[in-house]
C-alpha positions as CSV (number, residue, x, y, z in Angstrom):
1,M,-89.2,-44.0,47.5
2,S,-86.0,-45.5,48.8
3,L,-83.5,-43.1,50.4
4,F,-80.5,-44.6,48.1
5,S,-83.2,-43.3,45.1
6,K,-84.1,-40.2,46.9
7,L,-80.6,-39.5,48.1
8,F,-79.8,-40.4,44.4
9,K,-81.4,-38.1,42.4
10,L,-81.3,-35.0,44.8
11,F,-77.4,-35.5,44.4
12,L,-77.6,-36.1,40.0
13,A,-80.2,-32.9,40.1
14,V,-77.4,-30.7,42.3
15,V,-74.6,-31.6,39.6
16,L,-76.8,-31.6,37.0
17,M,-78.8,-28.6,37.1
18,P,-75.6,-26.4,36.2
19,L,-75.6,-27.7,32.7
20,I,-79.0,-26.8,31.8
21,P,-78.1,-22.9,31.7
22,M,-75.0,-24.3,29.6
23,V,-76.9,-26.4,27.2
24,L,-79.7,-22.8,26.9
25,L,-76.2,-20.4,26.1
26,L,-74.5,-23.7,23.8
27,A,-77.9,-22.9,21.4
28,Y,-77.5,-19.4,21.4
29,Y,-74.0,-19.6,20.8
30,Q,-74.5,-21.6,18.1
31,V,-77.3,-19.5,16.5
32,H,-75.2,-16.4,16.9
33,L,-72.1,-18.1,15.4
34,K,-74.0,-19.2,12.2
35,N,-75.4,-15.6,12.1
36,N,-71.7,-14.2,11.8
37,I,-70.8,-16.8,9.4
38,L,-73.6,-16.1,6.8
39,E,-72.5,-12.4,7.8
40,T,-68.8,-12.6,6.8
41,H,-70.5,-14.5,3.3
42,A,-73.1,-10.7,3.2
43,N,-69.5,-8.6,3.8
44,L,-68.3,-10.8,1.4
45,A,-71.1,-10.2,-1.2
46,Q,-70.5,-6.5,-0.8
47,I,-67.1,-6.2,-1.7
48,V,-67.9,-8.2,-5.1
49,S,-70.8,-5.2,-5.3
50,S,-68.5,-2.5,-4.6
51,S,-66.1,-3.9,-7.0
52,M,-68.6,-3.3,-9.8
53,N,-69.8,-0.3,-8.4
54,Q,-66.0,0.6,-8.7
55,H,-66.0,-0.7,-12.1
56,I,-69.2,1.3,-13.1
57,E,-67.5,4.8,-12.0
58,D,-64.7,4.1,-13.6
59,L,-66.2,3.7,-16.7
60,T,-66.9,7.7,-16.5
61,W,-63.8,8.8,-16.8
62,R,-62.8,6.0,-19.5
63,L,-65.1,7.7,-21.5
64,S,-63.6,10.8,-21.8
65,F,-62.9,9.6,-25.5
66,A,-66.4,11.0,-25.7
67,Q,-65.3,14.3,-27.0
68,N,-63.2,13.1,-29.6
69,I,-66.4,11.6,-31.2
70,T,-68.6,15.3,-30.4
71,S,-65.6,16.8,-32.5
72,A,-66.1,14.7,-35.4
73,L,-69.7,14.6,-35.7
74,A,-69.8,18.8,-35.2
75,S,-67.2,18.5,-38.0
76,H,-70.2,16.6,-40.2
77,K,-66.5,14.0,-40.3
78,N,-67.0,10.1,-39.7
79,P,-66.4,9.9,-35.9
80,T,-65.9,5.6,-37.0
81,R,-62.5,5.7,-36.4
82,Q,-62.8,7.6,-32.8
83,L,-64.9,4.4,-31.7
84,Q,-62.5,2.0,-32.6
85,D,-59.3,4.3,-31.1
86,A,-61.6,4.1,-28.0
87,L,-62.6,0.0,-28.4
88,G,-59.3,-0.4,-28.5
89,A,-58.5,1.4,-25.6
90,N,-60.4,-0.9,-23.7
91,P,-60.7,-4.5,-24.4
92,D,-63.7,-4.9,-22.5
93,F,-66.2,-2.7,-25.0
94,L,-67.6,-5.1,-27.3
95,I,-69.4,-2.6,-29.4
96,L,-69.5,1.0,-30.0
97,A,-72.3,3.4,-31.3
98,V,-73.5,6.8,-32.0
99,L,-77.0,7.3,-32.1
100,D,-78.7,10.5,-32.5
101,S,-81.1,12.2,-30.5
102,S,-84.4,10.0,-30.7
103,G,-82.5,7.0,-30.5
104,K,-81.8,5.8,-33.8
105,E,-78.6,4.6,-34.8
106,L,-75.9,6.5,-36.9
107,Y,-72.7,4.8,-36.3
108,R,-71.6,1.7,-34.7
109,A,-68.0,0.0,-34.5
110,G,-66.5,-3.3,-32.6
111,D,-66.5,-7.2,-33.1
112,K,-67.5,-7.8,-36.2
113,Q,-69.2,-11.1,-35.1
114,I,-71.1,-9.1,-32.5
115,L,-72.2,-6.7,-35.4
116,K,-73.3,-9.8,-37.5
117,Q,-75.7,-10.4,-34.5
118,L,-76.6,-7.2,-33.7
119,P,-79.6,-5.2,-35.8
120,P,-79.1,-1.5,-36.4
121,L,-80.1,0.3,-32.8
122,N,-83.6,2.4,-32.8
123,L,-84.3,3.2,-29.7
124,S,-86.5,5.9,-30.2
125,G,-89.0,4.0,-28.0
126,D,-87.0,4.2,-24.3
127,D,-88.7,6.6,-22.4
128,S,-85.4,7.4,-20.5
129,L,-83.1,8.7,-23.2
130,P,-84.8,12.7,-22.6
131,A,-84.1,12.5,-19.0
132,L,-80.6,10.9,-19.6
133,A,-79.8,13.6,-22.1
134,K,-81.4,16.4,-19.2
135,E,-79.6,15.0,-16.7
136,G,-76.3,14.2,-18.6
137,R,-75.6,11.0,-16.6
138,L,-74.1,7.9,-17.5
139,S,-76.8,4.8,-17.5
140,V,-75.9,0.8,-17.2
141,S,-78.9,-2.1,-18.3
142,S,-79.4,-4.8,-16.7
143,F,-77.1,-8.1,-16.9
144,D,-76.7,-10.4,-19.8
145,V,-75.3,-13.1,-21.6
146,M,-74.0,-12.9,-25.0
147,D,-72.0,-15.7,-26.4
148,G,-71.3,-17.5,-23.0
149,R,-70.0,-13.4,-21.7
150,P,-71.3,-11.6,-19.2
151,I,-72.5,-8.3,-20.6
152,S,-74.1,-5.0,-20.1
153,E,-75.6,-1.7,-22.2
154,F,-74.7,1.7,-21.4
155,I,-76.1,4.5,-22.7
156,Y,-73.7,8.1,-22.2
157,P,-75.3,11.3,-23.6
158,L,-72.9,14.0,-25.9
159,S,-73.1,16.7,-25.5
160,N,-74.2,17.9,-29.2
161,G,-77.7,16.2,-28.1
162,D,-76.5,12.3,-29.5
163,F,-75.8,9.6,-27.2
164,L,-72.6,7.0,-27.3
165,Y,-74.1,3.4,-27.2
166,G,-71.5,0.5,-26.0
167,I,-71.9,-3.1,-25.0
168,M,-69.4,-3.8,-22.0
169,S,-67.9,-7.0,-21.3
170,F,-67.8,-8.3,-17.5
171,F,-66.2,-11.2,-18.3
172,G,-62.6,-10.3,-17.0
173,L,-64.1,-8.6,-14.0
174,L,-66.0,-11.8,-12.9
175,S,-62.8,-14.2,-13.9
176,R,-61.3,-12.4,-11.5
177,V,-64.3,-12.5,-8.8
178,Q,-64.7,-16.1,-9.0
179,E,-61.4,-17.0,-8.7
180,Q,-62.3,-16.0,-5.3
181,R,-62.7,-18.8,-2.6
182,I,-64.5,-20.1,1.0
183,G,-63.2,-23.0,2.0
184,Q,-63.6,-25.4,-0.4
185,T,-66.8,-25.3,-1.7
186,G,-67.6,-21.6,-1.1
187,R,-68.1,-19.8,-4.6
188,I,-69.5,-16.3,-5.5
189,Y,-71.7,-16.0,-8.2
190,I,-74.0,-13.6,-10.6
191,V,-77.4,-14.1,-10.1
192,D,-80.0,-11.9,-12.7
193,Q,-83.1,-11.2,-10.4
194,N,-85.0,-14.0,-11.6
195,G,-82.5,-16.7,-9.6
196,S,-80.5,-17.7,-13.1
197,V,-76.9,-18.4,-12.0
198,Y,-74.3,-16.9,-14.0
199,A,-71.3,-19.0,-14.3
200,N,-68.3,-19.6,-17.1
201,D,-67.2,-22.7,-18.2
202,Y,-64.3,-23.6,-15.3
203,Q,-66.6,-22.3,-12.8
204,Y,-68.5,-24.9,-11.2
205,K,-72.8,-24.6,-11.1
206,P,-74.2,-26.1,-8.6
207,A,-78.5,-27.0,-9.1
208,F,-79.5,-24.1,-7.4
209,D,-83.5,-23.7,-7.4
210,A,-84.1,-20.6,-9.7
211,E,-87.6,-19.5,-7.5
212,A,-85.4,-20.6,-4.3
213,L,-82.6,-17.6,-4.8
214,K,-85.6,-15.4,-6.6
215,N,-87.6,-15.8,-3.3
216,A,-84.0,-15.1,-0.9
217,F,-83.6,-11.7,-3.3
218,S,-87.3,-10.9,-2.2
219,S,-86.7,-11.4,1.4
220,K,-85.6,-8.7,3.7
221,S,-82.5,-10.2,5.5
222,R,-79.5,-10.8,3.5
223,L,-78.3,-13.9,4.6
224,I,-79.3,-17.2,3.1
225,K,-79.8,-19.2,5.8
226,K,-80.7,-22.7,3.7
227,L,-80.9,-23.5,-0.2
228,N,-81.7,-26.9,-0.6
229,T,-80.1,-28.2,-4.4
230,P,-81.2,-32.3,-5.3
231,Q,-77.7,-33.4,-3.8
232,E,-76.6,-31.1,-0.9
233,T,-77.9,-27.8,1.0
234,Y,-76.2,-24.0,0.9
235,V,-76.0,-20.9,3.1
236,G,-74.7,-17.9,2.1
237,A,-75.6,-14.3,1.5
238,F,-76.7,-11.6,-1.4
239,A,-76.1,-7.9,-2.4
240,P,-77.5,-6.3,-5.1
241,T,-74.8,-4.9,-7.9
242,P,-75.2,-1.6,-9.5
243,I,-76.2,-3.5,-12.7
244,L,-80.0,-3.4,-13.0
245,G,-81.5,-6.9,-11.6
246,A,-77.9,-8.2,-10.9
247,Y,-77.0,-9.7,-7.5
248,A,-73.5,-10.8,-6.1
249,T,-74.2,-14.1,-4.4
250,V,-71.7,-16.2,-2.4
251,L,-72.7,-19.7,-1.4
252,Q,-70.9,-22.1,0.4
253,L,-71.5,-26.3,1.0
254,K,-73.6,-26.0,4.9
255,S,-71.5,-28.7,6.0
256,E,-68.2,-27.3,5.4
257,A,-69.7,-23.8,6.5
258,Y,-70.7,-24.9,10.4
259,R,-68.2,-27.5,10.5
260,S,-66.2,-25.6,13.1
261,I,-69.5,-25.5,14.8
262,Y,-70.2,-29.1,14.8
263,Y,-66.8,-29.9,15.7
264,T,-67.3,-27.2,19.3
265,N,-71.0,-28.7,19.2
266,I,-69.1,-32.7,19.4
267,I,-66.4,-31.8,21.8
268,I,-68.7,-29.8,23.8
269,A,-71.6,-32.5,23.8
270,L,-68.5,-35.2,24.5
271,F,-67.6,-32.5,27.4
272,L,-71.4,-32.2,28.8
273,L,-71.5,-36.5,28.4
274,S,-68.4,-36.5,30.4
275,I,-69.8,-34.2,33.5
276,A,-72.9,-35.8,32.7
277,T,-71.2,-40.0,33.4
278,L,-69.2,-38.7,36.0
279,A,-72.6,-37.2,37.5
280,Y,-74.3,-40.0,37.6
281,F,-71.4,-42.1,38.9
282,G,-70.7,-40.0,41.5
283,A,-74.1,-39.5,42.6
284,L,-74.5,-43.4,42.5
285,T,-71.8,-43.9,44.6
286,F,-72.0,-40.7,47.2
287,A,-75.9,-41.6,47.4
288,E,-74.6,-45.4,48.3
289,R,-71.9,-44.4,50.2
290,L,-74.6,-41.6,52.4
291,G,-77.7,-44.0,51.8
292,E,-76.2,-47.0,53.5
293,P,-75.2,-45.8,57.1
294,I,-78.6,-43.8,56.9
295,G,-80.9,-47.0,56.0
296,A,-79.3,-49.2,58.2
297,L,-79.7,-46.1,60.9
298,S,-83.3,-45.8,60.0
299,R,-84.1,-49.7,60.5
300,A,-81.9,-50.2,63.1
301,A,-84.4,-47.4,64.9
302,K,-87.5,-49.2,64.1
303,E,-86.2,-52.1,65.3
304,V,-85.5,-50.7,68.7
305,S,-88.6,-48.7,69.1
306,A,-90.9,-52.1,68.2
307,G,-88.6,-53.5,71.0
308,N,-85.6,-55.3,69.5
309,F,-82.1,-54.5,71.3
310,D,-80.4,-57.2,69.3
311,E,-80.3,-55.2,66.1
312,K,-76.7,-53.9,66.0
313,I,-75.4,-52.5,62.6
314,D,-72.0,-53.2,61.4
315,E,-69.5,-50.1,62.2
316,E,-67.5,-50.8,58.4
317,I,-71.2,-49.6,56.5
318,G,-69.6,-46.1,58.1
319,W,-67.5,-43.1,57.1
320,G,-66.3,-39.6,59.2
321,E,-69.1,-38.8,61.4
322,F,-71.3,-41.8,60.5
323,K,-69.3,-44.2,61.8
324,Q,-69.0,-42.7,65.2
325,L,-72.5,-42.3,64.7
326,I,-73.4,-45.8,64.6
327,S,-71.2,-46.8,67.0
328,S,-72.7,-44.9,69.8
329,F,-76.0,-46.3,68.5
330,N,-74.9,-49.5,69.0
331,K,-73.4,-49.0,72.4
332,M,-76.6,-47.4,72.8
333,T,-78.6,-50.4,72.0
334,A,-76.6,-52.6,73.9
335,D,-77.2,-50.1,77.0
336,L,-81.2,-50.1,76.3
337,K,-80.9,-54.1,76.5
338,D,-79.1,-54.5,79.6
339,Y,-81.7,-51.7,81.0
340,Q,-84.4,-53.7,79.5
341,V,-83.6,-57.1,81.1
342,L,-82.3,-55.7,84.5
343,Q,-86.2,-53.8,84.3
344,L,-88.1,-57.3,83.1
345,Q,-86.1,-59.2,86.0
346,A,-87.3,-56.9,88.6
347,Q,-90.8,-57.2,86.9
348,V,-90.2,-60.7,87.0
349,S,-89.2,-60.7,89.9
350,E,-91.9,-59.0,91.6
351,M,-94.4,-60.9,89.9
352,K,-93.2,-63.7,91.1
353,E,-93.1,-62.6,94.6
354,Q,-96.9,-61.7,94.1
355,V,-97.5,-64.8,93.1
356,F,-95.7,-66.9,95.9
357,R,-97.5,-64.2,98.1
358,A,-100.9,-65.1,96.9
359,V,-99.7,-68.8,96.2
360,A,-98.6,-68.9,99.7
361,H,-101.9,-67.1,101.0
362,D,-103.9,-69.5,99.4
363,L,-101.6,-72.5,100.6
364,R,-101.4,-71.4,104.3
365,A,-105.3,-70.9,104.3
366,P,-106.3,-74.2,103.8
367,L,-103.1,-75.7,105.4
368,L,-103.8,-74.0,108.5
369,G,-107.7,-75.2,108.7
370,L,-106.5,-78.6,108.2
371,Q,-104.2,-78.2,110.6
372,G,-107.3,-76.4,113.0
373,Y,-109.6,-79.1,111.9
374,L,-106.9,-82.3,112.4
375,Y,-106.1,-80.7,116.1
376,I,-110.4,-80.1,117.1
377,L,-110.8,-84.3,116.3
378,Q,-107.4,-85.5,118.0
379,S,-108.9,-83.5,120.9
380,G,-111.8,-86.0,121.0
381,K,-114.1,-83.3,122.2
382,V,-116.1,-83.2,119.4
383,S,-119.5,-84.8,118.4
384,K,-120.9,-86.9,115.4
385,D,-122.3,-84.3,113.8
386,E,-119.5,-81.5,114.4
387,E,-116.9,-84.6,113.9
388,K,-119.1,-85.1,110.1
389,Q,-119.1,-81.1,109.3
390,Y,-115.2,-80.6,110.2
391,L,-114.3,-83.8,107.7
392,D,-116.4,-82.0,104.7
393,L,-114.5,-78.5,105.7
394,M,-111.1,-80.6,105.4
395,S,-112.0,-82.0,102.3
396,K,-113.0,-78.7,101.0
397,A,-110.0,-77.6,101.6
398,A,-108.2,-80.1,100.2
399,K,-109.6,-79.7,96.8
400,N,-109.0,-75.8,96.7
401,L,-105.8,-76.7,97.3
402,S,-105.6,-79.5,95.0
403,A,-107.0,-77.3,92.4
404,L,-104.1,-74.5,92.5
405,L,-101.7,-77.3,92.6
406,E,-103.5,-78.7,89.5
407,D,-103.1,-75.0,87.7
408,V,-99.1,-74.9,88.3
409,L,-99.0,-78.5,87.3
410,D,-100.5,-77.6,84.0
411,V,-98.1,-74.4,83.4
412,S,-95.3,-76.2,83.4
413,R,-96.9,-79.0,81.1
414,V,-97.9,-76.4,78.8
415,Q,-94.2,-74.9,78.9
416,A,-93.0,-78.6,77.9
417,G,-95.6,-79.1,75.4
418,M,-96.9,-82.2,77.7
419,M,-100.2,-80.8,77.2
420,L,-101.8,-82.6,74.2
421,P,-105.3,-83.5,73.3
422,K,-106.6,-86.5,72.7
423,K,-109.7,-85.5,70.2
424,E,-113.1,-86.8,69.9
425,S,-116.3,-86.5,68.2
426,V,-117.8,-83.6,71.2
427,S,-121.4,-83.4,71.8
428,L,-121.3,-79.6,72.3
429,P,-124.6,-78.9,73.8
430,E,-124.5,-81.5,76.6
431,L,-120.7,-80.5,77.8
432,V,-121.9,-77.2,77.5
433,K,-124.8,-78.4,80.0
434,N,-122.8,-79.5,82.4
435,V,-120.8,-76.8,82.9
436,T,-123.7,-74.0,83.4
437,D,-125.7,-76.8,85.5
438,T,-122.5,-76.6,87.9
439,L,-122.2,-72.7,87.6
440,A,-125.8,-71.9,87.7
441,P,-125.8,-71.3,91.7
442,A,-123.3,-69.1,91.6
443,A,-125.3,-67.2,88.9
444,Q,-128.4,-67.1,91.1
445,E,-126.2,-66.3,94.2
446,K,-125.4,-62.9,92.2
447,G,-128.5,-62.2,90.6
448,L,-127.0,-63.3,87.1
449,A,-129.0,-64.3,83.9
450,L,-127.3,-67.2,82.5
451,S,-128.5,-68.2,79.6
452,A,-127.2,-70.9,76.2
453,D,-127.7,-71.2,72.9
454,I,-125.9,-73.6,71.3
455,A,-126.3,-74.1,67.2
456,V,-123.6,-77.1,66.8
457,E,-124.1,-80.6,67.6
458,R,-121.1,-82.1,67.8
459,L,-117.3,-80.8,67.1
460,P,-113.9,-82.9,67.2
461,A,-112.1,-81.8,70.6
462,D,-110.8,-83.2,74.2
463,P,-113.9,-83.0,76.0
464,K,-112.0,-82.7,79.6
465,L,-109.9,-79.5,78.2
466,L,-112.7,-78.1,76.1
467,Q,-114.7,-78.5,78.7
468,R,-112.0,-76.8,80.8
469,V,-111.5,-73.8,78.8
470,I,-115.6,-73.4,79.1
471,M,-115.4,-73.8,82.5
472,N,-112.8,-71.0,83.0
473,L,-114.7,-68.5,80.6
474,I,-117.9,-68.7,82.0
475,S,-116.6,-68.8,86.0
476,N,-114.5,-65.7,85.2
477,A,-117.7,-64.2,83.7
478,I,-119.7,-64.3,86.3
479,K,-116.7,-63.9,88.8
480,F,-116.2,-60.2,87.1
481,T,-120.2,-59.4,86.3
482,D,-122.0,-58.2,89.1
483,K,-125.9,-57.4,87.6
484,G,-127.2,-58.5,84.1
485,F,-126.1,-61.6,82.0
486,V,-123.5,-64.1,81.3
487,R,-124.8,-65.7,77.7
488,V,-123.1,-68.6,75.7
489,R,-123.8,-68.7,72.0
490,A,-122.2,-71.7,69.5
491,W,-122.1,-71.4,65.8
492,Q,-120.2,-73.0,63.0
493,D,-119.5,-72.2,59.4
494,E,-117.8,-73.7,56.4
495,K,-114.0,-72.7,58.0
496,G,-114.7,-73.8,61.8
497,Y,-116.5,-74.0,65.0
498,Y,-117.0,-70.8,67.3
499,L,-118.5,-70.2,71.2
500,S,-118.3,-67.3,72.4
501,V,-119.3,-65.9,76.5
502,A,-120.5,-62.5,76.2
503,D,-121.2,-61.2,80.0
504,S,-122.3,-57.2,81.2
505,G,-119.5,-57.0,83.5
506,I,-116.7,-54.5,84.5
507,G,-115.2,-54.9,81.0
508,I,-111.2,-54.8,80.6
509,S,-109.2,-51.7,79.4
510,E,-106.9,-51.6,76.4
511,Q,-103.9,-52.1,78.4
512,D,-105.4,-54.8,80.7
513,V,-106.6,-56.8,77.5
514,K,-102.7,-56.4,75.6
515,G,-101.1,-59.0,78.8
516,L,-104.5,-60.6,79.5
517,F,-103.3,-63.9,78.3
518,Q,-100.0,-63.8,79.7
519,K,-99.0,-66.1,82.8
520,Y,-100.0,-64.8,86.5
521,H,-101.6,-61.7,84.8
522,Q,-104.4,-60.3,87.1
523,V,-106.9,-57.5,86.0
524,R,-108.4,-57.2,89.4
525,T,-106.1,-58.2,92.6
526,D,-109.1,-57.8,94.9
527,R,-110.9,-60.8,93.4
528,S,-109.7,-64.8,93.7
529,G,-107.5,-66.4,91.4
530,Y,-103.8,-66.6,90.7
531,G,-104.1,-65.3,86.8
532,L,-103.4,-68.7,85.3
533,G,-107.0,-69.8,83.8
534,L,-106.8,-67.5,80.8
535,F,-103.2,-68.6,80.2
536,I,-103.5,-72.2,80.1
537,S,-107.2,-72.1,78.1
538,R,-105.3,-70.0,75.4
539,Q,-102.8,-72.8,75.5
540,I,-105.0,-75.7,75.4
541,M,-107.1,-74.0,72.1
542,Q,-103.5,-73.3,71.0
543,A,-103.2,-77.3,70.9
544,H,-106.2,-78.1,69.3
545,G,-104.8,-76.0,66.3
546,G,-107.5,-72.7,67.4
547,T,-107.5,-69.6,68.8
548,L,-108.9,-67.8,72.4
549,G,-109.4,-63.6,72.1
550,V,-111.5,-61.0,73.9
551,T,-113.5,-57.7,72.5
552,S,-114.2,-55.6,75.5
553,K,-114.6,-51.6,76.2
554,Q,-114.2,-51.1,80.2
555,G,-117.6,-50.7,81.8
556,E,-119.5,-52.8,79.0
557,G,-119.0,-56.1,79.5
558,S,-116.3,-58.5,77.7
559,V,-116.8,-61.1,74.7
560,F,-114.5,-64.5,75.0
561,T,-114.7,-66.2,71.5
562,L,-112.7,-69.5,70.8
563,S,-112.0,-71.2,67.6
564,I,-111.6,-74.9,66.3
565,P,-111.0,-74.8,62.5
566,K,-112.9,-78.4,60.6
567,E,-110.6,-81.0,59.4
568,Q,-110.1,-80.5,55.6
569,K,-111.7,-83.4,53.6
């Protein structure tokens, strides 16, 4: 994961994490506020129920005319006139009747149409009459509808043992109740225990599911959190009324009841969205501003650690302390580069001095030898045999001097790109045999076993250059091996030709392997040489399109391997 991604996610999390409790608080607030709204509906339903209860309680003192009826009955008079007077004084009474102690009708008065529909009353089978007579209390029956009007029956025990029966209309009370509104869709309904809704001709009656209302009345909560109709969803509350089996129910469209909550949700959601958007772009901007200089410093530090002191950071990407840090970093890399240059110059100067001393020493030795031999020969005091011996020694010194100068010239040719191979089909077994035959006396002198296993007949290469590389590798192996063996092996595969020179010599340390193929690099300064052979050999192999490498462990010998790729057909 990139630094920018890490910083972006971190800043975004820091800003957005506080929004989580806010969202949870909003969810709690919604539930709590919805319950508060439904509690308001429940309180209104309870007020309606209380109004109906008060209406029933007022009925008790309104029945004071019952004494006149009792007096008329005691005088064995017909109380019909008293009943009609009572009906006139109480317009919500539809009929009044006198029942004997067993519940049979004795007298009646009231609306003629209702009287025609109502047969003579006989409540002799009602077991509640004896209890009413004993307790002397008013009994109001369940809610019903007659001729489109809501009614309820009542029975009031008279002091002489008879009963006053009446049918009372709640049309006026319910009309006043139903005129009440809660918003545009909120209404108050009277619903019986089976879920049937009473509504007059002027009140809208939604298509409520009676079974759903019935189930709501049987629940422990007075709140109706969801009531579905084919078209809409309602919410509300209910309260039981003093009329047996009737409930005052307040219902309102859910969309209207919770409208303020929805608007609040939209506002808060927009607010949270704005915060989240600002947080996103703020985190993006801040991560870019912070990540760019940190990333640049990180990349530059890696380059510097790899030894590249030319890496510079644009100071314009920094801000505040970062700008000062980048400036200090650039100054540090410049100082390190200057120090590296000075160090390299010192190392090169020291290396050149060592090489020049070695070359000068090796040049001086044959030159002094040549001068000495020339002086002796010029003196004329030598015999023919001594003259021949001195001439042989002078020839050998001249050859060593020529070989040293040839190596120095080859280095110049390599650097100038002038050492180009002239490839031809080379017999590798023959070439290797020429080299081993030449170096066999040196190996025998040290007691080394020099062997060759060549499984390659011919390969495309410059014979002189390839022989020089093999000669250098085998001579080095003999030079740095005091006992054991030197083995030459060659093989091929579908990709190329390979030749290795393995020895049981002193080996090479891991640190020395890194600079082994550099100019003037010597593993052991106590051995003859100028550190040019391996450098020139690798350059020759690279000119052939191949490689020259080494695997070695100090004290266990080395294996030098060269490769030449096969030409693609």
